[in-house]
Residue, then its C-alpha position, 0 to 999 in steps of 0.5 A: x386468792x378470794x376473800x371468803x363470804x360470811x356464809x362460807x366461814x362455818x361459824x358456830x351457833x350460840x348453842x354450839x358455842x356453849x356446848x363446845x369444849x373450851x380452851x382451858x383459859x379464864x380471863x379476869x378483868x379488874x377495874x377496866x374503865x373502857x367499855x370498848x376494851x371490855x367488849x373487845x376482850x369478850x370478842x377475843x374470848x369468843x374467837x378462842x373459845x375461852x371458858x369464862x370471863x370474870x369482871x371485877x370492881x368497876x368493870x362494867x357488865x353486859x348488857x351495855x350498848x357500848x360494850x356491845x359495839x365491840x363485842x358484837x354479840x360475844x356477850x351472849x356466848x362467853x360465860x361471865x360473872x361479876x365480883x366486887x373484889x378481884x382478890x376474892x376471884x383470885x382466891x376462888x380460882x386458886x382454891x380450884x387449882x387454877x394457875x392464876x397469872x397476872x399480866x404485868x411488869x413485875x420483878x421476876x416476871x416471865x417474858x411471854x415468849x419464855x412462858x411454858x404451858x403445862x398442858x394438863x393445867x387450866x390458867x386464869x389471866x388477870x388484866x388490870x386497870x388501863x392506868x394502874x395495871x394489876x394491883x400489888x395486892x392482886x399480883x401478890x396473890x397470883x401464882x406468877x406473872x407474865x410480861x409482854x416485852x416492849x421495846x419502844x418508848x411506851x411502857x404498856x399496851x392497851x388492855x384489849x391488845x394485851x389480852x389478844x396477844x397473851x390469849x393467842x400465845x397461850x392458845x398456840x402453846x396449848x395446841x388448840x384446837x385439838 
């Protein structure tokens, strides 16, 4: 077994990325404090050809040196917009017939492994603040909630880790790449 060189990985150019068919997933980040978490989510979004990221509330936006440290250029490939209100974004997405799901621990949440993807639908995943999670108001506006089961002593995962887990799971369930 031999580790591949970067030149052997056949990576897309920025222009190729922008013209590629995207995975029908949108990420919504609300009040994310850590610039490193924001950058990591951009990098995950690039890896899985995510359609767009909405940065809401106090979530910082590119260009930013600290975001760039973990995004490693993904802010140049992944489409993004900033909104002051996550509630406005959720309403906009739902009006566009996009299934909007909070990633949060709530009554009647569906465990990630039990969530069934409808392949003809587009999904938006709402991730909340590192301390407070997705706000109750945002949860109430969403079409549903997905929970990542956790068995240890902690009751939450880092937002960038949560995004990676959920995106990978839905990406597989959608049978991407096509």
